[in-house]
RODO-2510 file (C-alpha; in nm, 4 decimals, decimal comma):
residues 646
     n   res          X          Y          Z
     1     x     0,0000     0,0000     0,0000
     2     x     0,2841     0,2388     0,0897
     3     x     0,4494     0,1742    -0,2467
     4     x     0,1272     0,2568    -0,4330
     5     x     0,0641     0,5796    -0,2385
     6     x     0,4259     0,6903    -0,2806
     7     x     0,4188     0,6252    -0,6554
     8     x     0,1061     0,8423    -0,6918
     9     x     0,2644     1,1170    -0,4805
    10     x     0,5889     1,1176    -0,6791
    11     x     0,4037     1,1150    -1,0104
    12     x     0,2103     1,4281    -0,9131
    13     x     0,5236     1,5912    -0,7722
    14     x     0,7207     1,5202    -1,0880
    15     x     0,4911     1,7368    -1,3007
    16     x     0,6529     2,0476    -1,1570
    17     x     0,9784     1,9470    -0,9953
    18     x     1,1190     1,6070    -1,0770
    19     x     1,3413     1,7591    -1,3437
    20     x     1,5362     1,9264    -1,0682
    21     x     1,5176     1,6380    -0,8222
    22     x     1,6751     1,3901    -1,0577
    23     x     1,9442     1,6273    -1,1812
    24     x     2,3193     1,5859    -1,1593
    25     x     2,4510     1,5187    -0,8121
    26     x     2,6922     1,8123    -0,8340
    27     x     2,4044     2,0619    -0,7989
    28     x     2,5096     2,1132    -0,4379
    29     x     2,7765     2,3452    -0,5811
    30     x     2,5057     2,6027    -0,6552
    31     x     2,4598     2,6821    -0,2869
    32     x     2,8245     2,7920    -0,2699
    33     x     2,7893     3,0476    -0,5498
    34     x     2,5548     3,2707    -0,3510
    35     x     2,6986     3,2200    -0,0039
    36     x     2,8473     3,5232     0,1731
    37     x     2,9263     3,3172     0,4824
    38     x     3,2847     3,2207     0,4052
    39     x     3,3984     3,5050     0,1807
    40     x     3,6609     3,6142     0,4341
    41     x     3,8145     3,2731     0,5008
    42     x     3,9421     3,0736     0,2054
    43     x     4,0359     2,7693     0,4121
    44     x     3,6871     2,7285     0,5601
    45     x     3,5288     2,7418     0,2172
    46     x     3,7778     2,4886     0,0823
    47     x     3,6912     2,2600     0,3744
    48     x     3,3213     2,2924     0,2938
    49     x     3,3692     2,2107    -0,0758
    50     x     3,5837     1,9064     0,0020
    51     x     3,3390     1,7832     0,2664
    52     x     3,0427     1,8135     0,0304
    53     x     3,2301     1,6463    -0,2526
    54     x     3,3298     1,3599    -0,0252
    55     x     2,9715     1,3168     0,0974
    56     x     2,8338     1,3206    -0,2569
    57     x     3,0729     1,0401    -0,3525
    58     x     3,0250     0,8457    -0,0300
    59     x     2,6569     0,9112     0,0476
    60     x     2,4757     0,8129     0,3656
    61     x     2,2227     0,5298     0,3704
    62     x     1,8775     0,6697     0,4473
    63     x     1,7608     0,3348     0,5816
    64     x     2,0616     0,2619     0,8034
    65     x     2,1622     0,6065     0,9269
    66     x     2,0984     0,7602     1,2662
    67     x     2,0677     1,1248     1,3690
    68     x     2,4436     1,1630     1,4077
    69     x     2,5047     1,0341     1,0527
    70     x     2,2656     1,2918     0,9057
    71     x     2,4343     1,5690     1,1046
    72     x     2,7506     1,4992     0,9028
    73     x     2,5771     1,6879     0,6187
    74     x     2,6537     2,0635     0,6489
    75     x     2,3535     2,2906     0,7187
    76     x     2,1410     1,9997     0,8505
    77     x     2,0338     2,0589     1,2113
    78     x     1,9180     1,8145     1,4743
    79     x     1,5480     1,8915     1,4238
    80     x     1,5745     1,8035     1,0527
    81     x     1,7532     1,4782     1,1336
    82     x     1,4908     1,3832     1,3924
    83     x     1,2056     1,4412     1,1452
    84     x     1,3676     1,2032     0,8955
    85     x     1,4296     0,9307     1,1545
    86     x     1,0767     0,9737     1,2930
    87     x     0,9287     0,9351     0,9422
    88     x     1,1277     0,6161     0,8874
    89     x     1,0229     0,4721     1,2250
    90     x     0,6539     0,5425     1,1573
    91     x     0,6341     0,4473     0,7890
    92     x     0,9090     0,1938     0,7406
    93     x     1,2184     0,2142     0,5217
    94     x     1,2501     0,4771     0,2510
    95     x     1,1603     0,3407    -0,0918
    96     x     1,3531     0,6104    -0,2793
    97     x     1,5343     0,9356    -0,2119
    98     x     1,2415     1,1458    -0,3331
    99     x     1,0351     1,0227    -0,0376
   100     x     1,2202     1,2937     0,1592
   101     x     0,9721     1,5487     0,0233
   102     x     0,6969     1,3524     0,2010
   103     x     0,8615     1,3840     0,5454
   104     x     0,6196     1,5774     0,7633
   105     x     0,7424     1,9307     0,8580
   106     x     1,0709     1,8907     0,6658
   107     x     1,1120     2,1947     0,4424
   108     x     1,1250     2,1285     0,0672
   109     x     1,4579     2,3146     0,0332
   110     x     1,6140     2,0926     0,3000
   111     x     1,4802     1,7761     0,1339
   112     x     1,6279     1,8839    -0,1998
   113     x     1,9581     1,9640    -0,0286
   114     x     1,9884     1,6389     0,1678
   115     x     1,9128     1,4167    -0,1323
   116     x     2,2529     1,4928    -0,2888
   117     x     2,4291     1,3157    -0,0019
   118     x     2,2130     1,0104     0,0712
   119     x     2,1102     0,6907    -0,1025
   120     x     1,8484     0,4184    -0,0623
   121     x     1,9644     0,0585    -0,0546
   122     x     1,6505    -0,0797    -0,2149
   123     x     1,6323     0,0100    -0,5847
   124     x     1,2531    -0,0251    -0,6082
   125     x     1,2099     0,2829    -0,8219
   126     x     1,4974     0,2722    -1,0685
   127     x     1,3753     0,5874    -1,2431
   128     x     1,4683     0,7921    -0,9368
   129     x     1,8433     0,7538    -0,8900
   130     x     2,0258     1,0023    -0,6741
   131     x     2,3532     1,0287    -0,8618
   132     x     2,6128     0,8592    -1,0741
   133     x     2,8178     0,7254    -0,7854
   134     x     3,0205     0,4271    -0,8966
   135     x     2,9978     0,1603    -0,6274
   136     x     3,2831    -0,0328    -0,7902
   137     x     3,5293     0,2540    -0,7596
   138     x     3,7671     0,1899    -0,4735
   139     x     4,0238     0,4621    -0,5374
   140     x     4,0509     0,8014    -0,7003
   141     x     4,3529     1,0057    -0,8079
   142     x     4,3341     1,3792    -0,8895
   143     x     4,6246     1,5519    -1,0635
   144     x     4,5921     1,9307    -1,0875
   145     x     4,8285     2,1903    -1,2333
   146     x     4,7614     2,5649    -1,2178
   147     x     4,9479     2,8824    -1,2996
   148     x     4,8947     3,2581    -1,3149
   149     x     5,0678     3,4726    -1,5728
   150     x     5,2011     3,7036    -1,2987
   151     x     5,3819     3,4103    -1,1335
   152     x     5,5863     3,3448    -1,4488
   153     x     5,7847     3,6649    -1,3911
   154     x     5,7940     3,6310    -1,0123
   155     x     5,9065     3,2661    -1,0046
   156     x     6,0499     3,1812    -1,3487
   157     x     6,1947     2,8481    -1,2318
   158     x     5,8754     2,7203    -1,0707
   159     x     5,5589     2,9080    -1,1628
   160     x     5,3217     2,6093    -1,1479
   161     x     5,0955     2,5372    -0,8530
   162     x     5,0655     2,1583    -0,8370
   163     x     4,8202     1,9465    -0,6389
   164     x     4,7988     1,5690    -0,6081
   165     x     4,5101     1,4128    -0,4199
   166     x     4,4640     1,0378    -0,3713
   167     x     4,1944     0,8559    -0,1753
   168     x     4,1195     0,4874    -0,1460
   169     x     3,8417     0,2895     0,0191
   170     x     4,0224    -0,0124     0,1579
   171     x     3,7013    -0,1686     0,2934
   172     x     3,3616    -0,0615     0,4248
   173     x     3,5328     0,0742     0,7367
   174     x     3,8891     0,1696     0,6351
   175     x     3,9947     0,4648     0,4150
   176     x     4,3371     0,5850     0,3076
   177     x     4,4436     0,9061     0,1369
   178     x     4,7242     1,1544     0,0852
   179     x     4,7682     1,5090    -0,0474
   180     x     5,0777     1,6664    -0,2028
   181     x     5,1140     2,0334    -0,2896
   182     x     5,3706     2,2771    -0,4232
   183     x     5,2669     2,6415    -0,4448
   184     x     5,4021     2,8626    -0,7199
   185     x     5,7566     2,9602    -0,6242
   186     x     5,8139     2,6582    -0,4013
   187     x     6,0988     2,4539    -0,5451
   188     x     6,0774     2,0776    -0,5763
   189     x     6,3137     1,9158    -0,3269
   190     x     6,5050     1,5901    -0,3559
   191     x     6,3343     1,2589    -0,2902
   192     x     6,5196     1,2458     0,0430
   193     x     6,3572     1,5731     0,1529
   194     x     6,0080     1,4777     0,0426
   195     x     5,9895     1,6388    -0,3060
   196     x     5,6666     1,8318    -0,2347
   197     x     5,6576     2,1243     0,0077
   198     x     5,3337     2,0130     0,1752
   199     x     5,2585     1,6466     0,2399
   200     x     4,9606     1,5043     0,4226
   201     x     4,8256     1,1511     0,4639
   202     x     4,5605     0,9710     0,6670
   203     x     4,4511     0,6177     0,7465
   204     x     4,0988     0,6353     0,8836
   205     x     3,8611     0,3792     1,0353
   206     x     3,4910     0,4295     1,1041
   207     x     3,2840     0,1315     1,2174
   208     x     2,9797     0,0267     1,4137
   209     x     3,1666    -0,1679     1,6821
   210     x     3,2762    -0,0485     2,0258
   211     x     3,5869     0,0909     1,8587
   212     x     3,4117     0,3605     1,6584
   213     x     3,6899     0,5647     1,4963
   214     x     4,0657     0,5488     1,4499
   215     x     4,2776     0,8113     1,2747
   216     x     4,6445     0,7637     1,1877
   217     x     4,8399     1,0465     1,0310
   218     x     4,6557     1,3761     0,9832
   219     x     4,3141     1,4334     1,1380
   220     x     4,0802     1,6981     1,2735
   221     x     3,8773     1,7281     1,5930
   222     x     3,5549     1,9131     1,6596
   223     x     3,3557     1,9019     1,9839
   224     x     3,0689     2,1016     2,1272
   225     x     3,0362     2,4498     1,9767
   226     x     3,4023     2,4704     1,8771
   227     x     3,5242     2,6818     2,1705
   228     x     3,7699     2,4149     2,2848
   229     x     3,8425     2,2189     1,9683
   230     x     3,6882     2,3298     1,6417
   231     x     3,9229     2,2641     1,3522
   232     x     3,7801     2,2493     1,0033
   233     x     3,4541     2,3632     0,8488
   234     x     3,1973     2,5423     1,0642
   235     x     2,9267     2,7798     0,9374
   236     x     2,9413     3,1407     1,0461
   237     x     2,7191     3,4445     1,0122
   238     x     2,5487     3,4467     0,6742
   239     x     2,2466     3,3495     0,4705
   240     x     2,2032     3,0221     0,6621
   241     x     2,0873     3,2145     0,9671
   242     x     1,9830     2,9066     1,1713
   243     x     2,3257     2,7458     1,1661
   244     x     2,4424     2,9093     1,4878
   245     x     2,4248     2,5672     1,6554
   246     x     2,7049     2,3328     1,5566
   247     x     2,7009     1,9572     1,5765
   248     x     3,0322     1,8017     1,6673
   249     x     3,1630     1,5204     1,4535
   250     x     3,4474     1,4225     1,6880
   251     x     3,7458     1,2639     1,5138
   252     x     3,7549     1,3041     1,1379
   253     x     4,0072     1,2512     0,8627
   254     x     4,1956     1,5497     0,7214
   255     x     4,1906     1,5726     0,3408
   256     x     4,2344     1,9451     0,2778
   257     x     4,5293     2,1530     0,1526
   258     x     4,5150     2,3808     0,4581
   259     x     4,8700     2,3561     0,5945
   260     x     4,7938     2,4569     0,9528
   261     x     4,4590     2,3625     1,1070
   262     x     4,5019     1,9904     1,1624
   263     x     4,6684     1,7464     1,4008
   264     x     4,9302     1,4866     1,3091
   265     x     4,9546     1,1660     1,5085
   266     x     4,6912     0,9210     1,6290
   267     x     4,3378     0,9467     1,7680
   268     x     4,0735     0,6888     1,8502
   269     x     3,7174     0,6752     1,9835
   270     x     3,5802     0,3924     2,1989
   271     x     3,2275     0,3242     2,3213
   272     x     3,2110     0,2104     2,6851
   273     x     2,8272     0,1833     2,6738
   274     x     2,7820     0,4377     2,9534
   275     x     3,0071     0,6927     2,7801
   276     x     3,2264     0,7532     2,4744
   277     x     3,5970     0,8260     2,5101
   278     x     3,8113     0,9966     2,2468
   279     x     4,1874     1,0047     2,3050
   280     x     4,4307     1,1911     2,0803
   281     x     4,7957     1,2915     2,0591
   282     x     4,9809     1,4955     1,8005
   283     x     5,3283     1,6113     1,7018
   284     x     5,3958     1,8578     1,4193
   285     x     5,6239     2,1462     1,3250
   286     x     5,5073     2,5039     1,2812
   287     x     5,6440     2,8061     1,0971
   288     x     5,7627     3,0972     1,3101
   289     x     5,8803     3,4473     1,2302
   290     x     6,2225     3,4733     1,3960
   291     x     6,2922     3,7831     1,6042
   292     x     6,6653     3,7130     1,6051
   293     x     6,9115     3,4281     1,5719
   294     x     6,8573     3,3405     1,9376
   295     x     6,6113     3,0811     2,0631
   296     x     6,3482     3,3444     2,1348
   297     x     6,0712     3,3194     1,8767
   298     x     5,8220     3,5668     1,7374
   299     x     5,4696     3,5002     1,6100
   300     x     5,3482     3,1765     1,4482
   301     x     5,3138     3,2105     1,0699
   302     x     5,0240     3,0332     0,8967
   303     x     5,0578     3,1323     0,5313
   304     x     5,1941     2,7908     0,4315
   305     x     5,4176     2,9584     0,1713
   306     x     5,7897     2,8774     0,1388
   307     x     5,8966     3,0497    -0,1821
   308     x     6,1788     3,2845    -0,0812
   309     x     6,4804     3,2548     0,1465
   310     x     6,2978     3,4639     0,4071
   311     x     5,9951     3,2341     0,4033
   312     x     6,2109     2,9214     0,4075
   313     x     6,3916     3,0493     0,7168
   314     x     6,0598     3,0411     0,9065
   315     x     5,9750     2,6842     0,8098
   316     x     5,9414     2,4204     1,0843
   317     x     6,1165     2,6325     1,3486
   318     x     5,8832     2,5327     1,6308
   319     x     5,7677     2,1882     1,7440
   320     x     5,4156     2,1421     1,8832
   321     x     5,3239     1,8494     2,1092
   322     x     4,9623     1,7868     2,2065
   323     x     4,7733     1,5247     2,4053
   324     x     4,4141     1,5199     2,5277
   325     x     4,0795     1,3477     2,5541
   326     x     3,7066     1,4077     2,5187
   327     x     3,4396     1,2040     2,6946
   328     x     3,0699     1,2141     2,6060
   329     x     2,7711     1,0980     2,8106
   330     x     2,4173     1,0535     2,6794
   331     x     2,1169     1,0451     2,9166
   332     x     1,7898     1,0397     2,7225
   333     x     1,7651     1,3833     2,5568
   334     x     2,0742     1,5278     2,7271
   335     x     2,4274     1,4934     2,5927
   336     x     2,7175     1,6035     2,8114
   337     x     3,0870     1,6223     2,7205
   338     x     3,4183     1,6859     2,8982
   339     x     3,7343     1,8044     2,7221
   340     x     4,0956     1,8364     2,8406
   341     x     4,4207     1,8903     2,6512
   342     x     4,7806     1,9958     2,7001
   343     x     4,9873     2,1631     2,4287
   344     x     5,3619     2,2173     2,4618
   345     x     5,5794     2,4220     2,2257
   346     x     5,9532     2,3639     2,1961
   347     x     6,0150     2,7319     2,2810
   348     x     5,8389     3,0359     2,4230
   349     x     5,6853     3,2986     2,1967
   350     x     5,7739     3,6642     2,2301
   351     x     5,5046     3,9323     2,2579
   352     x     5,5737     4,2952     2,1713
   353     x     5,4003     4,4559     2,4702
   354     x     5,4881     4,8038     2,3445
   355     x     5,1895     4,7500     2,1142
   356     x     4,8859     4,7359     2,3459
   357     x     4,6762     4,5291     2,1062
   358     x     4,9382     4,2505     2,1345
   359     x     4,9453     4,2555     2,5146
   360     x     4,7266     3,9473     2,5580
   361     x     4,8776     3,7391     2,2755
   362     x     4,9969     3,3888     2,3639
   363     x     5,3557     3,3482     2,4795
   364     x     5,3957     3,0510     2,7164
   365     x     5,5259     2,7217     2,5783
   366     x     5,2883     2,5190     2,8000
   367     x     4,9159     2,5578     2,7427
   368     x     4,6361     2,3747     2,9266
   369     x     4,2708     2,3703     2,8323
   370     x     3,9648     2,2195     2,9984
   371     x     3,5990     2,2464     2,9164
   372     x     3,2500     2,1028     2,9136
   373     x     2,9692     2,1064     2,6601
   374     x     2,5996     2,0282     2,6913
   375     x     2,3190     1,9679     2,4445
   376     x     1,9524     1,9321     2,5372
   377     x     1,6720     1,8408     2,2983
   378     x     1,3139     1,8693     2,4216
   379     x     1,0257     1,8639     2,1733
   380     x     1,0749     2,1675     1,9475
   381     x     1,3567     2,3187     2,1561
   382     x     1,7272     2,2500     2,1120
   383     x     1,9795     2,4035     2,3544
   384     x     2,3575     2,3797     2,3240
   385     x     2,6177     2,5351     2,5526
   386     x     2,9917     2,5183     2,6107
   387     x     3,2334     2,6524     2,8705
   388     x     3,6125     2,6296     2,8378
   389     x     3,8943     2,7683     3,0509
   390     x     4,2698     2,7687     2,9992
   391     x     4,6043     2,8190     3,1726
   392     x     4,5865     3,1956     3,1121
   393     x     4,2968     3,1955     3,3631
   394     x     4,0721     3,2894     3,0764
   395     x     3,7416     3,1489     2,9612
   396     x     3,5105     3,1213     2,6626
   397     x     3,1402     3,0577     2,7134
   398     x     2,8479     3,0227     2,4783
   399     x     2,4774     2,9358     2,4991
   400     x     2,2785     2,8660     2,1829
   401     x     1,9115     2,7827     2,1373
   402     x     1,7029     2,6751     1,8369
   403     x     1,3242     2,6876     1,8557
   404     x     1,0986     2,5483     1,5814
   405     x     0,7617     2,7128     1,6414
   406     x     0,6042     2,5292     1,3474
   407     x     0,6925     2,4121     0,9957
   408     x     0,7093     2,7755     0,8791
   409     x     0,8919     2,9619     1,1568
   410     x     1,2272     2,8899     1,3225
   411     x     1,4211     3,1056     1,5676
   412     x     1,7789     3,0825     1,6950
   413     x     1,9789     3,2800     1,9516
   414     x     2,3424     3,2750     2,0654
   415     x     2,5027     3,4432     2,3679
   416     x     2,8847     3,4438     2,3859
   417     x     3,1567     3,5697     2,6189
   418     x     3,5254     3,5283     2,5233
   419     x     3,7942     3,6661     2,7610
   420     x     4,0489     3,9136     2,6260
   421     x     4,3310     3,6737     2,7250
   422     x     4,1668     3,3578     2,5879
   423     x     4,4352     3,2267     2,3539
   424     x     4,3095     2,8892     2,2363
   425     x     4,4628     2,8396     1,8871
   426     x     4,2185     2,5559     1,8099
   427     x     3,8954     2,7445     1,8771
   428     x     3,6425     2,8066     1,6016
   429     x     3,3392     2,9506     1,7771
   430     x     3,0988     3,1903     1,6155
   431     x     3,2275     3,5474     1,6451
   432     x     3,2857     3,8705     1,4579
   433     x     3,6654     3,8951     1,4843
   434     x     3,8207     3,5991     1,6623
   435     x     3,7505     3,3747     1,9599
   436     x     3,9128     3,6276     2,1920
   437     x     3,8161     3,9566     2,3554
   438     x     3,4498     3,9561     2,2573
   439     x     3,1025     3,9467     2,4099
   440     x     2,7925     3,9367     2,1980
   441     x     2,4319     3,8390     2,1384
   442     x     2,3139     3,6902     1,8082
   443     x     1,9585     3,6123     1,7056
   444     x     1,8200     3,4871     1,3762
   445     x     1,4912     3,3761     1,2277
   446     x     1,3659     3,2062     0,9125
   447     x     1,0023     3,2359     0,8083
   448     x     0,8199     3,0695     0,5211
   449     x     0,5797     3,3434     0,4055
   450     x     0,4240     3,1314     0,1313
   451     x     0,5076     2,8069    -0,0428
   452     x     0,7592     2,9871    -0,2641
   453     x     0,8533     3,2968    -0,0653
   454     x     1,0800     3,2942     0,2414
   455     x     1,2349     3,5573     0,4648
   456     x     1,5426     3,5117     0,6817
   457     x     1,7253     3,7600     0,9023
   458     x     1,9802     3,7876     1,1812
   459     x     2,1094     4,0552     1,4141
   460     x     2,4349     4,0504     1,6112
   461     x     2,5566     4,2972     1,8740
   462     x     2,9155     4,2596     2,0025
   463     x     3,1673     4,4484     2,2170
   464     x     3,5383     4,4184     2,3024
   465     x     3,7010     4,5513     2,6191
   466     x     4,0608     4,5706     2,5023
   467     x     4,2466     4,7414     2,2186
   468     x     4,2352     4,5959     1,8707
   469     x     4,4471     4,7143     1,5808
   470     x     4,2923     5,0365     1,4421
   471     x     4,0006     5,0096     1,6844
   472     x     3,9345     5,2031     2,0085
   473     x     3,9734     5,0461     2,3524
   474     x     3,6009     4,9839     2,3803
   475     x     3,5022     4,8407     2,0466
   476     x     3,1393     4,7714     1,9621
   477     x     2,9465     4,6725     1,6543
   478     x     2,5953     4,5986     1,5325
   479     x     2,5574     4,3634     1,2389
   480     x     2,2254     4,2711     1,0850
   481     x     2,1274     4,0815     0,7735
   482     x     1,8041     4,0069     0,5873
   483     x     1,7194     3,8101     0,2753
   484     x     1,3940     3,7762     0,0840
   485     x     1,3996     3,4782    -0,1509
   486     x     1,1495     3,3527    -0,4059
   487     x     1,1883     3,0029    -0,5440
   488     x     0,9856     2,7964    -0,7909
   489     x     1,0211     2,4252    -0,8555
   490     x     1,0547     2,5046    -1,2250
   491     x     1,4120     2,6160    -1,1521
   492     x     1,3629     2,9879    -1,0927
   493     x     1,5276     3,1322    -0,7831
   494     x     1,5615     3,5019    -0,7133
   495     x     1,6166     3,7176    -0,4106
   496     x     1,7672     4,0233    -0,2539
   497     x     1,9774     4,0447     0,0605
   498     x     2,1214     4,3282     0,2639
   499     x     2,3809     4,3354     0,5389
   500     x     2,4581     4,6452     0,7458
   501     x     2,7423     4,6768     0,9976
   502     x     2,7705     4,9754     1,2326
   503     x     3,0842     5,0225     1,4427
   504     x     3,3740     5,2591     1,5148
   505     x     3,7250     5,2742     1,3728
   506     x     4,0442     5,4687     1,4355
   507     x     4,0964     5,6815     1,1242
   508     x     4,3528     5,9620     1,1085
   509     x     4,4161     5,9269     1,4856
   510     x     4,0532     5,9942     1,5704
   511     x     3,7581     5,7656     1,6404
   512     x     3,5061     5,7712     1,3566
   513     x     3,1710     5,5946     1,3231
   514     x     3,1770     5,3387     1,0430
   515     x     2,8785     5,2047     0,8521
   516     x     2,9268     4,9235     0,5996
   517     x     2,6385     4,8181     0,3755
   518     x     2,6336     4,5152     0,1457
   519     x     2,3444     4,4654    -0,0956
   520     x     2,3072     4,1711    -0,3297
   521     x     2,0418     4,0780    -0,5831
   522     x     2,0514     3,7483    -0,7676
   523     x     1,8536     3,5507    -1,0225
   524     x     1,9034     3,1828    -1,0968
   525     x     1,6984     3,0467    -1,3841
   526     x     1,6845     2,7065    -1,5501
   527     x     1,6436     2,7928    -1,9181
   528     x     1,6450     2,4264    -2,0129
   529     x     1,6852     2,1059    -1,8160
   530     x     2,0586     2,1205    -1,8990
   531     x     2,1110     2,4985    -1,9059
   532     x     2,1094     2,7371    -1,6112
   533     x     2,1652     3,1116    -1,6013
   534     x     2,2941     3,2964    -1,2944
   535     x     2,2861     3,6752    -1,2672
   536     x     2,4106     3,8688    -0,9656
   537     x     2,4686     4,2296    -0,8642
   538     x     2,6612     4,3402    -0,5521
   539     x     2,6866     4,6899    -0,4086
   540     x     2,9158     4,7447    -0,1089
   541     x     2,9637     5,0815     0,0589
   542     x     3,1595     5,2053     0,3594
   543     x     3,1056     5,5406     0,5278
   544     x     3,3709     5,6911     0,7578
   545     x     3,5822     6,0003     0,6966
   546     x     3,4561     5,9638     0,3389
   547     x     3,2080     5,7436     0,1553
   548     x     3,3561     5,4602    -0,0503
   549     x     3,1696     5,2120    -0,2684
   550     x     3,2257     4,9044    -0,4848
   551     x     3,0075     4,7425    -0,7510
   552     x     3,0070     4,3985    -0,9085
   553     x     2,7861     4,2635    -1,1871
   554     x     2,8221     3,8990    -1,2766
   555     x     2,6640     3,6753    -1,5395
   556     x     2,7245     3,2996    -1,5582
   557     x     2,5903     3,0360    -1,7959
   558     x     2,6109     2,6684    -1,7054
   559     x     2,5447     2,3790    -1,9430
   560     x     2,5466     2,0167    -1,8334
   561     x     2,5053     1,6905    -2,0151
   562     x     2,5706     1,3345    -1,9112
   563     x     2,9405     1,3519    -2,0004
   564     x     3,0263     1,7201    -2,0144
   565     x     2,9678     2,0446    -1,8258
   566     x     3,0664     2,3966    -1,9341
   567     x     3,0559     2,7151    -1,7255
   568     x     3,1096     3,0617    -1,8723
   569     x     3,1229     3,3710    -1,6507
   570     x     3,1751     3,7402    -1,7213
   571     x     3,2067     4,0015    -1,4446
   572     x     3,2332     4,3809    -1,4416
   573     x     3,3490     4,5561    -1,1236
   574     x     3,4322     4,9066    -1,0092
   575     x     3,5421     5,0474    -0,6749
   576     x     3,6682     5,3721    -0,5288
   577     x     4,0320     5,3951    -0,4199
   578     x     4,0632     5,1886    -0,0994
   579     x     3,6967     5,0977    -0,1331
   580     x     3,5483     4,7818     0,0240
   581     x     3,6562     4,4555    -0,1349
   582     x     3,4177     4,2366    -0,3321
   583     x     3,4202     3,8570    -0,3138
   584     x     3,2716     3,5931    -0,5400
   585     x     3,3009     3,2164    -0,5343
   586     x     3,3644     3,0582    -0,8720
   587     x     3,2659     2,7272    -1,0223
   588     x     3,5801     2,5200    -0,9996
   589     x     3,7542     2,1983    -1,0831
   590     x     3,6632     1,9343    -0,8279
   591     x     3,8686     1,9611    -0,5110
   592     x     4,0293     2,2902    -0,6223
   593     x     3,9266     2,5973    -0,4302
   594     x     3,8103     2,9134    -0,6061
   595     x     3,7460     3,2480    -0,4378
   596     x     3,7991     3,5710    -0,6289
   597     x     3,8663     3,9144    -0,4807
   598     x     3,7811     4,2192    -0,6934
   599     x     3,9442     4,5585    -0,6442
   600     x     3,9741     4,8640    -0,8667
   601     x     3,7942     4,9030    -1,1983
   602     x     3,7884     4,6330    -1,4599
   603     x     3,6385     4,3054    -1,5727
   604     x     3,7093     3,9356    -1,5521
   605     x     3,5823     3,6063    -1,6861
   606     x     3,6480     3,2377    -1,7237
   607     x     3,5533     2,9276    -1,9183
   608     x     3,5413     2,5991    -1,7277
   609     x     3,4949     2,2561    -1,8858
   610     x     3,4698     1,9113    -1,7274
   611     x     3,4492     1,6072    -1,9545
   612     x     3,4121     1,2348    -1,8785
   613     x     3,6284     1,0567    -2,1341
   614     x     3,5356     0,7206    -1,9841
   615     x     3,3443     0,6118    -1,6766
   616     x     3,6654     0,6183    -1,4726
   617     x     3,8624     0,8965    -1,6413
   618     x     3,7669     1,2646    -1,6347
   619     x     3,9461     1,5759    -1,7476
   620     x     3,8793     1,9340    -1,6475
   621     x     4,0294     2,2621    -1,7566
   622     x     3,9721     2,6276    -1,6771
   623     x     4,0964     2,9444    -1,8438
   624     x     4,0334     3,2794    -1,6778
   625     x     4,1498     3,6397    -1,6927
   626     x     4,1423     3,9487    -1,4724
   627     x     4,1769     4,3042    -1,6035
   628     x     4,1972     4,5906    -1,3547
   629     x     4,3400     4,9421    -1,3413
   630     x     4,5366     4,8235    -1,0350
   631     x     4,7235     4,5680    -1,2478
   632     x     4,9955     4,6627    -1,4940
   633     x     4,9025     4,3765    -1,7257
   634     x     4,6015     4,1556    -1,7809
   635     x     4,6413     3,8526    -1,5534
   636     x     4,5602     3,5103    -1,6940
   637     x     4,5238     3,1880    -1,5029
   638     x     4,4939     2,8341    -1,6328
   639     x     4,4154     2,5068    -1,4614
   640     x     4,3998     2,1482    -1,5769
   641     x     4,2961     1,8429    -1,3814
   642     x     4,2980     1,4700    -1,4520
   643     x     4,0782     1,2415    -1,2392
   644     x     4,1223     0,8661    -1,2377
   645     x     3,9059     0,6030    -1,0681
   646     x     4,0243     0,2510    -1,0035
***
């Protein structure tokens, strides 16, 4: 009976939307194009892209997953996961992925988002397949070479930026992978010295036994709300206003090209029935800017670049040792966690206390951290909190709540308090500047006005009690955002968003009020089942001693077939001298990060092509240019990537 009812439901639904539901599994990339959330942090956006790509190629079983498995999907919150599990418990196993749209109170947009990263074991409805994932593929090798025309003159002996990425599924529970990278200007070393400048590998186990996870090599840790340990991707303030609550994923493999935010060693997670215990230890070298030839060190450098003699002199000058544990307890709807770690550096760091804004910077070689996190789920209320404290006698505290009033209205709030001397280098809590010297209150809401029209907004007020560079001793700010979005199942999506930030800044040795306004309008339209058009206009302005503005107009055409995809983009931008920067994420080769910054007056564009030569061999190439009055010559960049499956 369920099969018959579901078939009727899907048949009716397909009249208006099934063309989008059954589309290519890479459609998740579209959400990145219009996201302002990560425009200031390239590494976080790269982490997000890699995580989504990995999930799309290793999807989650809808009929075997639990709430924690579904929370691995970015932007999915606990309430969404519970609705899916509740539907499965009441109605039996999912017959196909499209049954997600029938989950009571689960928003259509969330159902369409989740379907890219899940699969159904039973192939009862073969017409509705989620993606082209090749179950027989056990390994994949990506070879990528990139260069910019400006690097040819700067680094004539090595102007290529080379990436090698390999991943292998050894079994249903074991995975292995490694990354190799040489930035433009970084010379290839001898085989004895490792050839590539950056090398990363992992051997990762994830099973359903008492021994839940094991990570050898490079890995990441995330617990609670990220105030103690929060390496890797975490959503911030942006269009996804409800993502203030974060769901920890504990121990996870590291497969990014970020050369700093990871641990290197061993970690494992064990289930003792009454509680879970994660234990980890790490040893790695860090780059440091040397103050002198003595043992005293300056600040830690995290650029990851080793192109010149000066940059090479900073490489691996400081050793970092780390050991710690996290223990989690679950009692009905309450989850409680304890965290402790000790980090030791091979030398002290030196702080220039003649500069007041550096007064509270870290300096001691020994660093201790302890903390606790709590999560409570009761009916339509979800509360999450975390408190951490360190050897500087500093603390970071946060309380977050998510309330689902009904299927149309959701509300979230976040209260935070980070000490001015809180110097946890592994923190990734939600904040305006950094996880230090800040108190604030954030609230956001998403409301479904009609079936196709939605409104989302957030407001954030924050203060700092100690000097920041270019800011007064008592720094405050008010940041609010709103977006009105209209979306049809036919493939039309349009909206307008505005973000306004009010604060103060030290300009010309006097405190001036600053108002920054960002306005964006966008239109996404499916001209044909294989052709999509994206139009976008950005206007950024900043008012202080004078009013400065920047403009960006962007047009992109995307064409996809079974074997080939082509993206063409053209952008025109203009900005006043020293005007606010403009950011735009670009369609990219798989696993290669793309975030453009526009400054000055000019235009840019690119052509991107991905082609499947065979089922297990793909090739991608991208040619782009940037012309600006701030550049002496037109800058060209070219990328090529080969992808092999075994």
